[in-house]
N, C-alpha and C positions, 0 to 999 in steps of 0.2 A: 664494497663494504665500507661502513663508516669507520673512521679512525678515532675521532675524539669521543669523549664520554658523552657530551651533549648530543652528538650525532647518533650515537648508539641508543641513547634514551629516546630520541625523536623517532628512530626506526621502530623501537618497541611500542611506542605510543601509536604510531601509524598503523602497525599491524593489528593492535587491539581495536582501533577505530574501524578498520576495514572489516574485521570479523563482525563487530557490532552492527555496522551499517548493512552488511550483507544479510544478516539475520533479519533485521528490520524490513529490508526491501523484499526478502523472500516471504515474510509474513504478510505484507501488503498484497503481493501477487497471489498468494494462496487464498486470502480472504476475498479479493476481487473475483477470483475464479469461482469461489463458492457462491458469491452473490450472483454472478452471471448464470450459473447453473440453476439457482433458485428462480431467477427471472424466467428462464426457459420452461421450467416444469415444477414450480413451487406454488404454495399457497401465498396469499397476500401477506399473511402474518410472517411467514418465513422470509419473504422478500424484504420486508421491513427490518426484521432482525438481522439478516445478513448485511443489509445496507448500513445499519447503524454500527455494526462491528467493523465494517470496512472503513467507514468514515472515521471511526475512533482510531484505528491503526494509522490511517493517513495523517490525522491530526497530530498524533504522538510523534510520528516520524518527522513531521514538519517542525514541531516544537523542539526536537532534538537536533535539528539541522541535518537530518539524514537526507531529506529531499527539500527542495526549495519551497517556500511558502506559496508561491504562485503555481508551482507544479502541483502542489497538494490541492489548491483551490480548483485548478483545472480538472484534476482527476475526480474530485468530489462532484463537480458540476456534471461531468460526463456520466457518473454513476446515477446522479439524481435524474438526469434525462432518461436514462434507461429504465429507472424505476417508474417514471411518470408515463412513459409511452406504453400503451397496451401491447401485449404480445401479438405479433403478426399472425393472422389466421392462415392456415395452410391453403394453398390454391388447389382447386380441384382439377 
């Protein structure tokens, strides 16, 4: 446990940041999951809407340094590739 006042304050700040970052990361994961579900069985309009929401959440997290900007770029690129490729047809 911290002893000095500055160390105590730093611990409080770290805990707040951890909670905020965890919420942001969870939001990204949920939105990406919704997008992937829309890709599997959604209309093109729904896919685009979910994609734009996912990209928005990723961009906000990168702007707030929750995730690294290159990681954000990589995730957006992966999602864009999923959006661009047509759904695989089931094999008979």
